[in-house]
C-alpha positions, 0 to 999 in steps of 0.5 A: 159229405159222406164219411166212412169210419173204422173203429178198432176196440182193443184191450187197452185203447179204442181207435177210430179213423174217419175218411170222407169223400173229399179225401179228409182223414182224421184219427182219434184214440180213447181208453177202452171201457171194459166190460161195456166196450160200447162206451169207449166206442161212443167216446172215440166217435165223440172225439172224431166229431170234435175234430170235425167241429160238428155234433156227434149226431150230425157226423153220424147222420152223414156216415155211409157206414161204420166198420167195427172190429172188437176183441170181445169174442176172442177174449171171451173164448180165451178167458172162458167167459162164455155161457153154458151151451148145449150140444146135439150130435148123432147117436154114438158120436158124443164123445168126439168133442171130448176125445179131441181126435188126439189133437188136443195134446198138440194143437196150439202148443210150442215146440218146447211144450211138445217135447215135454211129453210127460207134461202134455194133457188135454185142456178143459173140454168145451162143455160138460158132458151133461150138456152134450146129448145125442139124437137118433139119425144117420146120413151117410157120406154121400148125403143119403138119409140112412136113419130118419131123425127120431123127432119125439126123442129129439124133443125130449133131448131138447127139453132136457137141455132147456130144463138145465138152463141152457139158452144156446144150442150147437147142432153138429150131426155126422155128414151134415155138410153133405145133407143138412136136412136133419140139422135144419129140422132140429133147429125147427124143433128147438124153436118150437120148444123156445123160440128165443134160444140161440141155435147154430148149425155146423152145416152153416157155420163149418160145412167141412169134413172132419168131425172134431174140428166141425164140432168144436167150431160150431160149439165155440160159435154158439158160445159167443153168438148170444153175447155178440148179438146182444152187444151189437144190438145194443150198440147199433140201437144206440148209434141209430138213436144218435142218427147213424144213417148207414149200416154198422159192419163187423170185421171178420177174420177173413179180412172183410166186414159183414153187416152187424145183423148177420154176424152172430149167426156165424159169430166164430168168423169175428174172433180175429176181427181186430187182428186182421184190421192192420193187415187190411190197412197194410194192403191199402197203404201198400197200393199207394206206396207201391209195396207188394211184399209187406210184413205187417206188425202191430204192437198194441196195449196187449198183443204183438201181431204179425201178418204177411202180404205177398205179391199184394195179397195177404196170406190166408189160412183155413184154420186157426186154433184157440185154447188148443181147439181147431176153428174151421173158418177162412182167415188172414194168417196173423200170428200173435203173442202177448207182448204189447205195451202193457205186457207185464215184465216178470221173473221166472223161477230160474230168475230169467226176465220174461215179458208177457203174455199177461197184460195190465190191460186198460184197467188198471194199466201200467204202473205209470198210469197211476190207476192202481197198477203195480206190475212193471210193463213195457210202457213203464220201461219206455218211460224210464228210458226216456222214449216216452215223454213224462208229460204223458200219452194222447197229447198229454191227456193221459198223464204218466208218472215216472216215479211209479214206473221206477218203483215198479221196475225197481221192486220186481225186476231191478233189485232181484237181479242186482241191477239199477232201475235203468239197467232193468228198464233197458233189459225189458226193452231188449227182451221185448225186441228179441221176442217180437223178432222171434215171432217174425222169424216164425211168420216170415222165415218159417213160411219160406220167405226172405225178410230182406225182400220185404218192407216192414210196416209198424203201427199200434201205440207201441210199435213205432217205439220198437220196430227198428229193433225187431226189424233188425232181429230178422234182417229187414232193412226198410221200415215204414211207420204209417203216420200222417193222420192215422198214426197208432190208429192204423188198424182202424184205418184198415177197418175203414178200408175193408170191403164186405167179404163173405165165404161159402165152403163145402167139403166134397172129397174127390181124387184128381183128375175128377169130373169138372161137372162135379166142381161146377155144381159145387161152385155154382151152389157156393156162388149162389149162397155168396150172392144171396148173402151179399144181397142181405147186407143191404148195401150198394156195391160198386162191384162184386168179385167172386174167387174160387179155390180148392183145399187139396192134399197129397193122398193120405196126408192130413193137412191141405193147401189152398189152390186158386181155381179160374172163374168161368166154365171148368174143363179138365185143363182147369182142374189140372191147373188147380192141381199144379197151383197146389203143387207149386204152393206146396213146394214154396211151403215145404221145399222143392222136393217135398211133393209126391205126385205119385201118391195122387192128389185129393180135392177136399173142400171147395170154397168161394170168397165173395167181395162186395166192393164198397163205394170208396175206400180211404187213402192217406192224403199228401202232406206239405213238402219241405223246403229242404231235408233239414228238419230243424224247424220241427225239433222241440229240444232233446233229452237223454234216451237209452236204447241199450245198457251198453250205450247208456243214455244218449242226448237225443233230438226230439221232433214234433211230428206235426211240424215235419214235412215230406222230404225231411230227413232225420239222423238217428238217434232221434225221437218223433213224438206223435199225439198217439205214439212215439217213433224211435230212430236209432243211431246208425239209421235215418228216417225220411218223411214220404209224400203221405207223411209216413216215416221210413227208417233205413240203415244208414251211415253211422253218425258221429259218436254222440254224447252219452252217459252211463246207465245209472240211477237218476240219469233218465230225463 
């Protein structure tokens, strides 16, 4: 027996999914354990072993690999919880990282913030100026060495940083992506001074044109590299001590995994690891269900995440932004806001109800957890509204207190607004659905797509409770809640479904049409790097796939659009085909008449994505077939549930998911209770259980007017 395990470490819960080569799929969920997240990983693995009925050591000995996604790198950057690092750059260019190429005033800011010109300012620098030092050297734009590296000066500069307590150094020299010889020599000089110092080179982390973005990417990778290295080393050693046979893999922003020992060298590639797991899982499930256009939505304890799959492929990006600094790494495009189940409800200075982005996280958690939290959250509102059962979460292993939830909402929301607790809870639920709907409009509509042409997948601990609401906000008429054995651990299912993915890129600006031999040389170099990287993973692959692409732009524009390039020998028609693909994608993004071929087209960055296909990938197994569509045998009772203040509390049927069968049809309003999540089927919709156990919610004929009560104190269950 061989197992594949995906582990998704979130800010509130740690999820895991196990699949074996016989088609068994199991899932488990356990609270995260900050600051030592590895304890939560072991806890959730113990739960999986318990479901198998074997000791943890036996399960790990039979494990082909573990794919691990973690928020630790992202959280460290967002919160600024990073160690002091040094920065070495070409003489005369130190201040690039502080000037921020003007981008610091607008990157990552909302339209509202951009309109507030007087309030704009550059955010904090990535490091103090005393840690940003220069070395004498110069490479020109063609990669020729114009000024040799002054090694004596470099040694003294390195010693200055080390004497100031720096234990990690980022090296980013001008035009190093064309010739990295001086960066590599600086790494050798640092090792001579102290071999234990962590070093990251821009020519390896971000070999792209544009100085500020390359510098910022390299510095941030250096900031999280040592912590990631220490965490993964400790975790892998612990798992090895418990007889883990296969490799520990780490999810990357690009939607694929990499061996744990390789991850710290390009640590910045892991910052979106848990953000992409759900998108990868949606692609895998979409193949089973025949869905090619999917909106992937994940409402966890801290965040709401939204990704897009078009024609069977996730939408990708080449850049992301953290703390108003650009990060140059290939990534799946995932939009996020702080609007998870633990997002805190609060009133702004104008008395308006706001949700998030602050979160109660795992500790202390929502008020209803009884762990000392006093601020009201989405989870508290859902409990008061009857959406969540009073017996608690995780099948009762996580008890909830409705009185503590009511007290938090009453004190901080209801009384200040002159509402009852129930009205305030209903308002929290409504605002949550509205602001998540706003993010979906950005993800789908602003990207040039029609939501009516997509199926929305909803998962995460809180996603199924809200999905019908935020789907209606954007006009999406079909919602799939992936249930079966994965339920709210769907992101972990995505991690277990991932292959090894490596990317290599190189900026080499050229005007189209250019000599195909130039592109051949670039792609040959990149493919060699990718193949060597795949060999270092120490894993047997079923197949290796290589995908070529070029980032292109119209002349004088600042941003590029990625175009695919055919494999095989390149000729002029192949270059023209890539340019035509760029123009077609540009028209999709910005409008049919937005392009301007007369300006010329420039190829900027060449890239190769290598996929090492792993031996087997999880698929959800079929569930038993129902004798009839009537789900009465799965109904455990009913309770008053309120989804809007206008409707009030409605007597709502409650179903135990474990008793539902393929073909059962639920008429809303209904609640489906799963050990790890709760699904809301609103009035006017139906929920159908498919062959894999997923629940599909569609708008349907409105049912007869249900019995209901007004939203008044004491009307909740």
